[in-house]
N, C-alpha and C positions, 0 to 999 in steps of 0.2 A: 411585258414580261417580267416576272419577278427576280430580282437580284438575290444572290445566296450569299452568305457571310457565315464564317465559322469562328466561334472563339474557343480558346482552350485554357483552362485553369489546371495547372500542373503543379503548383505548389500552394501551401495552405499556411505558410509559416508566421503570417500575420496575424492569424487566428481571429477571434471575435473581434469586430469593430463595433463602436457605439453608432447609433442612428446618426449623429452629428457628423460622423466620418464618412457616411454613405454616400455624400456628395463630392468627396476628395478623390476624383476619378484619374487625377494625373499622379497620384502617389504610387509608390510600389507596394505600400500596405494595401491599397485598394485592388490591386491586381492578384495580391495573393491572401485577402481576407475573407471573413465570412459575415453574414448577418445574424445566422443562429450557429452556436455551438455547445451542444449540450451532450455530456456523457461521452466526449472523445478525447482521446489523446493523439498528440502530433509526432510524427517523424519526420526525417528530413526529405522523405520521399513519398509521403502520403499521410492521410489522417485515418484513424481506426478506432472502432469502438473499445470503450474502456473496458478493462477486466472487472472483476467482481471481487468483492471483498469476502474474507473467510473468517467465519465464526469461530471466537476464542472461547469465551466464558461470560456468563452474566457479570455486568459491571455492579460494583458494590453499591453504588448510589447513582442518581441523577446529576450529581454534584461532582462526580469523580473527574479528577485531572490527571494527566500522565506526564512523567518527567524521563529522559534518558538516562540510563546508568549502564557503564561499563564496569563489569566485575574485573575482567582482564580481556586480553586481546581476543580471546577465542569465546567469551561469554558475554552476551550483551542482554539486557533486560530493560524493561519499564518499571517505574514506580507509580503505582496507582495510589493516590491520596484521596481520601473521602473525608467526610465530617468525623474528626478525632479518631482516624485509622488510616493505615497505610500496608501495602504488601507489594511484592515483586510480582510481575508477569512476564513470560517469555515473549519471543518475537511472534509466536502464534497466537498470543492472547490468554494462553493457559496460566493458572496460578504457579508460581515458581518458589513461594516462601510462605512461612507462617505469617498470619496477620498481626500486627502490633497496634497499640494505642498510642495516639498521639495527641498533642494539645491542640491542632489547627482547626479551627471551625470551617464550616461548608463557606461562610462568607469570606475567608481568607484565603482559601486555596488558590484562586486565580492570581494573587499577588505574592505567592510563595517564590522566593529565588532559591533554585535547587542547583547544585553544582557537584560533580563526581570527580575526585581526585585521588590517585593511589588507592582505588578500591573503596573509598569511603565517601558517603553521600553527606554533602554538607547543605544544612537549610538555614536560611534567614529570613526574617520577616520583621516588619516594624513594630508589631506587637509582641514579639516573643525574644527570649535569648537565643543567640546562636546556638545551633544543635547540630549533631552529626548522628548519622546511622552506620554502624558497622555491619558488615555481612559476612556471616561465617557459614561454614558446612554444618549440616545437622545430621546426625546419625539416627535420628528417629523422624517421626512425622512423614514417612514416606520419602525420605530423601529431599524434603524442602528445605530451603535456605533458612538460616535464623537471623533475624534483624534485632538489633538493640539500639534504641533511641536514647541519647543523652545530651545534656547541655554541655557546650564547649567549655573546658575548664582553661581561662586565659592566665597567663602570668601576671601577678598583680604587683602594685607598685611597692616599693620597699622604701620606707622612710629613712631619712639621713640619721645616722646614729649621733647621740648626744655628744659634745666635745668631749666629756670625760670617759665616755665609751669608745670613742673613736680610735680604731687600730690601723695600723697600716696594712693596706690590701682590702680593706673593706669596700665592697660595691654595692651601690643603691641604684633603682631605676624609678623612671617616670613612664608608666605604661597606660594604654588604653584597655580597658577591661569589657566594655559594653554589657555593663551588668544591671542597668537600671531602666525603667521605663523612660522614653524620650531618647535614649542612647542606644536602642536596638538598630542595628542596620537594616536597610531594606533591599540592598542588592550587594553582589559578590562577583569575583572573578579571580581565578589562579593565573598568574602571570609572571615569569621570571623565578620560578621557586619561591614566590611570596603570595599570601592570601590578602587580597584587596576587599575591604569591607568599605560600605558608604550609604550615604542617604538616611541619616538618622533623622528623627523629628526635630531634635534641638539643632541640628546642623544638616539641612538636607542636601547641600551642595559639597559637602566636605568628604574627602577620601583618605583612609588610613590603610598602611600596608605593613605586613609583619616583617620580622627579621628574615634573613637569608639562612641557608643551610648552616648548621654547627660544623665548622671546618675540622674539629677534632674528632667528634662522634659521627659525623656524616648524617645526622638526623636532621629532618626539616622542624622547623620552629613555627609553624602555622598558627600556633596559639599565643606567640610572644609577640605583642604589638608594642615593645618597648620604644619609646620615642626618644628618650635621652639616657643614658648611662654614664654614670660617674664612678670613680672610686678615691679612695683617700691614698695619698702617697707622702711619704717622708723622706726626703734626701739627706744624706749625711751632713750636709752642710746647713741644713734647716733645722730649727727647734721646735717649730710647730708643723701639724699638718697642713698640707694643701690639697686641693681637689683638681683631678685631672680628667678630661673627657677620655672615655674609651673610644676607639676609631668609630665613627658614625657609618662606616661602609656596610657594616652588618646589623646595624640597629634598624628598626622600623621607621616609617615617616609618615607626613601628612601632606595632603595637598591643599595650599592655601593661595586662593586667587579670588579676586572680585570681579571676575570677566565671564564667568560661567553664569550667563543670565538663565532664568528659570526658576520655578517653584521647587524642583526635586529631580534627582538624578533618576533617569528611567530605566537605564540599562547598561551593562558593561560588557566588553568582548576583547578578547585576544584575539587579533587578527594579523594584517601585516604591521600594525602599530596596536597599541592598548587604546581601544575607542571607548567613549563615555558619551552616552545619548543623554540629553538634557532638552528641556522645554523648548529652547529657542535655536540650539545649534547642537552639532556633533563635534567633540572634542578629541584629540589624540595626542598620545605620547609617542614619539618617533625615536627615542634615544637607545633602542635596543632592549633585550630582554634583562638587563641590568640596570636597574634604576639609577640613575644619576642624580644625587642629591645635593642641595645646597644647606648649609647649616646656618639656621637663624636662631640666635639665642640658646644654642646648644641643641636644638631640634632639627631633624633632618626633614626637608621638603623638597618637591618635585614641582615641575610645572607642565601644564597642558596648553597646546595651541588648537585654534579653531581648524576643524577639518573641512567641514562644509557648513553653509549657513542654512541647514536645513534642521527644523525642529523634529523632536521625537515624541510619540505618543506610545503608551502602553508599556509593557515590561520586558521586551524580548526583542533581539534581533538575530538573524541568522546569516550565516556566510556560505559562499560556494566560490571555491578558487579566489580570485581577486575581487569578488563582488560581496557587498553586504546589502541586505534586503531588511528593512524596518517599517513600522507604522508611522505614516507623519502626523504633523499637528492635528490634533482633533480626531484621529484614528479613523479617517475616512480614505485614506490614501496609501499606497504601497510604493515606498521609496526606494531607490537602488543607488549604492554608492560603488564607484568602480577606483580601484587602487592603480596608480601609475608607478611602475618601478623605476622609470626615468626620472620622474620628477619627485618620487617619494611624497605624493599627495592624492588626495581624493577629489573625484568630481561626483555629482550626483543629480538624479532626476526623478520625476514621478512616472511610474510605468504603468498605472492603473487606470489612465484616461478611458480606455475603452469599456472598463467595468465600472465605471464610477456610480452608475444607477444601483448596482449590486451592493456596493459599500456604503450605503445612506444610514444603515443601522449602525456603522461603526465595526472596526476590525476586533474580535475577540482575541484571536491568537494567529501566529503564522509558523510554518515550519518548512523544512526542505528535503527532498529526497535526491540522492544523487542519480546520474544516469546520463544518458545522452539522448534527448537533452535532460537537464535536471528540471525538477517541478517544484516551484514555489507554492505552497499550499496556504490559502487564505481562508479562515471560517470567521464569520460575521457574527454579530450578536443576535441575529434573528436565526441563525441556522443555516444560512447559506454557505456552500462549499464551492471554492472557486480554485482552479488549476492554472498556475502560469507557468509554461514551458519556456525554458531559458536556454539559449546556447549561443554564446558570443562568436563562435566559428562559423555556424550558418545564419548570424543575425536574425535569430528567432526570439521573439517576445511574443509568445502566443497564448492567449487566454480561452479557457473554457469552462462552462458551468456543469457542476456535478451535482445530479439530482438522484433521488432514490424513489422507491415505491411509495405510493401515497403520501402521507404526511411524515414519513420516516426522514430524520435529518441528524447530523453529528451534533454533540454538544462539547466535544472536546477533540482535539487532534495533536499528535506529535509525531515527528519521524525518527526511525532508528536507522543508524548508519548501516552499511553493508559490511558483513564480516568476509572471511575468505571463502565461503561457500554459499552464501545468500545474498539476495539483491537487497538493495534498500528497501525499508519497509514503511507505510504509513499506517499508524495505530489509530484507531478511531474509537471513542466512546459514542455508541449510536443510541438514539431512540428509536426503538422500533415497536409500534403501536403502543402499548401501555408499559413496556419493558424497556430495560436498557442493556445493551451488551458492549463487549469489546471485540473488535473485529481488527483485521490486518488486511492491508492491500500492498502487495508486492510491486516494486517499481520494475516490471519485466519489460526488458527492451522491446521496441516495436516489431523488431524481426521475429521474435519468439512469441509475441503477445497472444497469437493464435491459439497457443497450448494451454492457455489458461481458462478455466470456466468463466463463462459469461454470465454469470449469476451473483446476486450479493448475498452475502452471509452463507455461502454455499457450504455444503458438506459433501465430501467424496466418498463414494462407496458405502453409502448407508446400509445398514444391514437389514435384509427383507426376512421376516418372519415366516414361519410355515404356512400362516393363514394369510399370506400375501399382504401383510402391512407392514409400514415403516414408521417407527417412532422417532419424531424429531422435536423435542420439548421447546427448542427455541423458536420454533415456527408455529407455535400453538394458536389456533384461529385464524391462519393467514392461508392465502392461496399460494401453493409451493408448486414450482416448476421444476420437472424432473427430466434430463436429458442423458440419453446413452451416448457414447463415443468410444472410439479406440484408436489407437496409435498404429500407424502403420508405415512400414520403411519406404514401400514404393511411393505412397501418395500423403503422407504426413498425417494429419488428423482427419478422421472421418466422423460425421454425425449422423444420429438419426432424429425423426421428429420429436419434439418435446411433448411433453403431457403435463398438464396443470391438475392439480388436485388439491383440495381444502382439507388441512389439518383440523382435527377436533380440538377441544380445550386442554386435552392432554397431549395434544401434538402427533396424535396418531393419524397415518394417512393409509388409506386402503387403496390398493393398487387393483384397478379393474379394466384398464386398457390393454387390449392385446399387444401393442407394441412392445409393452415391458412386463410381459408375461415371463418371458425367459430372461429375466436379469441375472448376469452373472456368468454369461456365455464367455468362452476363451477369448482373451483379449478385450472385452467389452467392460467398459467401467460406468459407472451411474455418478451423475453430480445432481444435487438437489438444493434449491435455493429460492431467492427471491427474484422476480423479473424486475427490468428498468428498461429504458427507451433511450437510444442513440438518435439524435436528430441534428443535421446540418442544413444550413440554407446559403444559397449564394447571395451575392451582391448583384445589383442591376449590371447586366454585361454592357460594356462600352464598346460601341462599334466605330470603325474609322470614322473621322468627321470630315467626309468628303460630302460632295453634291448629292450622291446616291442616297446615303444614310441620314443626312439632316432633314428633319421634318417629315420622316417617311413612317408609314405604317409598317411595323415589324412583328412578326410572331414566331414562336419557336417550332420549329419544323421536326425536329428530331434531337433527341439527348443521348449521347453515348457515354458510357461509364467505363474506365479503367480500372478493374479490381485486382486485388492481391489476396488469395487464400480467403475466400469469402463464401457465406451462404445466407440466403434470406435477404429481405429487404424491400423497401417500398420507395417510389418516387412520386412526387406530387409538385404542383404548381403552387407559387404563393402570391396571392393577390397583391398589388403594390399597395393597396390602402392599409395593410397591416403593418405600418411603420413601426419600428421599435419592438413592441410586443407582437406575437403571431397568433392567429386563431388556429389554434392546434386541432378543434374539431373540422373545420374546413379543410385543412390539409389532409388529415387522415381519412375523412369521408370520401375524398376525390383521388385517393392515391392508386398507384398502379402498381402491381408487384412486378418487381425485377426478375427477369426470366433468364436463366442461364443455359448456356449449349450444353447438351449431355450428349455423351458418346456411349452407345450400347444401351442395355436395357437395365432398369433398375426395379428389382421386385418390391413389393410392398413391404416395409419395414427394415429393409436393407439400408445399411449406413452409407450415406452420400460423401463423397469426396469434395474437398474445399475447391472452390474454381478460382483461377488465374486467368485473367485475359479481358478482352473488350466485350461489353454488353451493350447491344443497341436496344433502346427503349422504344416504346410506342407513344410517349408522351408529345402531344402537340397542345399549343396554345391558339385560343381564338380571339382572345381579348388583347389587344396591343399593350394594355397595362400589366398583363401577366408575363413577366420577363425574368422573373426569379424562380427558381425551383427549391424545392425542399427533399432531401433524402434522408431515410429514417429506418431504423430496425428496431422492432418491438420483441424479436424473438431471441432467444439466449445463443446466438451462433456468432461467430467471428465475422467482422465486417471491416473491409479497409479499402479506401478509395485512393487511387494514385493520380488520377486526372478526370476532370468533367469536360466533356466536349460537347458543345452546343451548336447546332445549325439554325440559322434564322433566315426567315423569307422577308425580304424587303420589297414593299411596292411604294413607289410613289405617289403623293397625295394628287 
């Protein structure tokens, strides 16, 4: 008589695990992990199909890069830079400013350091003088913002007057002006009311900071890097002039140390401390927002200490709460630093081990979107996009791989913070076929994700012409998916069957399916976009290590899925010989449709309600090696799994 065993996986917060971890059956990560995780997001209660991107506008170039810009607390934009050009775009990817000409070439865009402070955009690069972009309202050009790019004019050095011209009260300075090749900084940060510039070609490990606010006028002096300021004084008891240092508290300063090993400063960040990433270690200044300087030969200096012995690569780091994420030495790992309030120090570790194979080409850039959990986005040099879902409270570090239709892939990403009315947004420069587009992906919480269209580069409510056609130029020559849905107070979101149509070279789509003949009915909406596939795979089930299951023949008898607001989907077996990579064709060819219980009658073309509950399947295995399952959804509908329940049949040998 066969013995029955049941396994239940109700948590997925360990996310994607590498093939090397598939044997770690005793770890908590194994019990909560997956062998495949593609186009999925994680919540604390389940795993769900990622939502789609929204088309904004055509990108200006294949080399376009994006940088965050806060105009004020209610207006958030992205600065798009391309070969010798720049403009602002809004959080939906639409142009928001007039284009301007810059001096930055396509080859220099990835290494630009861009910072926003008090509504002004500051740009530094090792090949150019520091510059700033001012943003003003425009009364013309359809209300688009006006941009003006100019070099920063620094306070220059003033020579000491000759003895015969020296007068009581004369002031002269020694200042850094960054005005010649080799002296242009490559990194910057604003911290404690000062502007920090660093990493010149002549002094790649030196840091300078500007003066403090002018106590009399209340103006910031970001362009004044006066390192030493002296004045001529003559007391009544003296016959000749003498020199006296003006207080160094409000002068600029310089970092002088021989302990920062590495070829160049990689990045700088204002976090719990001022952090500086270098080639061999991360350094910190923990003296608070007011820099505490030591005067050496009349020049103010400050010091840094080693935070962690983790080297940095690339030109960027991102922070979330007490955590800092950055690319490790060589650019093939994602490092995480955690700040301890108790000890005022950092600890660090590599969190990219499960996806090391995907990072072989090197990390191109990273960013983070806020939320619960937060998502650290990693874009590689070969166009792979990975998402690390991070939540310290639920001990979640869950990776997934984000893919798109065909050969489409992102060439740049940047995150836009949330404002008072919107979620955090991931902005992407996407290669779509032979063209490039700017798209946005909102970080919608898992509880509301089913309300977002599950199509990429989608368009809501496209206009249908009298002749039954839709014109969508951004999808020219592509297969476009169109889905009807409506919001219902009783049942949430209801969907109808989707229709695939091909757009011609002008983006014209002819609708000839009867399901979409009456588009625009009361309460019904239409989403059009590109299809993508969600797919997850389980690890091998670990049965109790007793005499009954050891060395026994075991097969899958039944699989039950606990779903939440879901429609569509398929389930299949994953052969054990497909370690690491998986045979997608074999999985899809042998898949079974996930059937949902329905109450009442559904007429052809009627919108269907999303299903919540347990779904028993007819999946069975006959081969004892086929003890892993794959669940996928290639249809543009919501899909969420809360638990996977597998019944095994065990027969003694």
